[in-house]
C-alpha positions in Angstrom: 22.0 -11.4 -19.7 18.5 -12.2 -20.3 17.3 -12.4 -24.2 13.8 -13.4 -25.2 11.4 -12.9 -27.0 7.2 -11.2 -25.9 5.9 -14.3 -27.6 7.5 -16.4 -25.4 7.0 -15.2 -22.4 4.3 -16.4 -19.9 0.3 -14.9 -19.9 -1.1 -13.5 -16.3 -5.0 -12.8 -16.3 -5.2 -9.6 -14.7 -8.0 -10.2 -12.2 -10.2 -7.7 -11.2 -13.7 -6.6 -10.9 -12.8 -3.2 -12.9 -10.2 -4.8 -15.1 -10.9 -6.5 -19.2 -9.2 -7.8 -21.2 -6.2 -7.9 -20.2 -2.8 -10.0 -20.0 0.5 -9.2 -18.2 3.5 -9.9 -19.5 7.2 -9.7 -17.1 10.2 -9.3 -19.3 12.8 -7.8 -16.5 12.8 -8.2 -13.4 15.1 -8.4 -10.7 15.2 -11.9 -10.8 17.0 -11.4 -14.2 19.4 -9.0 -12.6 17.2 -5.4 -12.7 17.3 -4.5 -8.9 14.9 -2.3 -7.8 12.5 -2.6 -11.2 9.9 -5.0 -13.4 9.5 -4.5 -17.1 6.5 -5.4 -17.6 4.3 -6.2 -21.5 0.7 -5.3 -21.0 -2.0 -6.9 -23.5 -5.0 -5.2 -23.1 -7.7 -6.5 -25.9 -10.2 -5.2 -28.4 -13.1 -3.3 -26.1 -10.3 -3.9 -23.6 -9.3 -2.5 -20.0 -7.1 -1.9 -16.9 -8.3 -0.4 -13.5 -8.9 3.3 -13.4 -6.0 3.8 -10.9 -4.1 5.3 -8.4 -0.4 4.3 -6.6 3.1 6.0 -4.7 5.0 4.4 -7.6 5.2 6.2 -10.8 5.5 4.2 -13.7 6.8 4.7 -17.7 5.3 3.1 -21.2 5.8 2.9 -24.5 3.2 1.6 -26.6 4.2 -1.1 -29.5 1.1 -1.6 -31.5 -2.8 -1.1 -30.7 -4.5 2.2 -30.3 -6.2 3.1 -27.6 -6.6 5.5 -24.9 -4.9 7.1 -22.0 -6.4 8.9 -18.9 -4.3 11.0 -16.8 -4.3 14.3 -15.1 -7.5 14.2 -15.7 -8.0 14.4 -19.7 -8.2 10.9 -21.8 -5.6 11.1 -24.4 -5.3 9.2 -27.8 -2.6 6.7 -27.6 -0.9 4.0 -30.7 1.9 2.5 -31.4 5.4 4.4 -31.0 3.2 6.3 -27.7 5.0 7.1 -23.9 4.1 8.1 -21.6 5.3 8.8 -18.1 2.5 8.2 -15.3 3.6 10.8 -11.9 3.1 8.6 -8.4 -0.4 9.5 -6.7 -1.9 10.1 -10.6 -5.5 8.5 -11.4 -5.1 7.5 -14.8 -6.3 4.2 -16.7 -5.9 2.6 -20.3 -8.2 1.2 -22.7 -8.2 -0.1 -26.4 -10.1 1.7 -28.3 -9.0 -0.3 -31.9 -10.0 -3.4 -33.1 -6.0 -5.3 -32.6 -4.6 -5.9 -29.0 -3.1 -2.9 -27.5 0.4 -3.7 -26.9 2.7 -2.0 -23.7 6.1 -1.7 -21.6 4.8 -1.2 -18.6 8.6 0.0 -16.0 8.0 0.4 -12.6 9.2 -0.4 -9.3 10.2 -3.7 -8.1 7.1 -2.5 -4.8 4.8 -1.5 -7.9 4.5 -5.0 -9.2 2.4 -7.6 -8.5 
């Protein structure tokens, strides 16, 4: 059993030339007994973004707090606290923070999608 708080997790800076102001925190993974999947908490600072990319695995997202946009299916769509999204495998996508506070969202991927 694992119980914790996102504020206590290690922040891992996303080092990529197409990333700005983005951190990742690993909450649940195979190390905690969830074989095959990883639940991460992403934090994107004001004006920040994740890389525009695609990959062969899907992921599920839930916005905890903040405001932003998600490029998906060729369209940039507004996301905010309470929004959720399913990103299919192979789909080009990118998260951006469009607000003045940190955009925080859960990102669940299969373990092969976690670097």
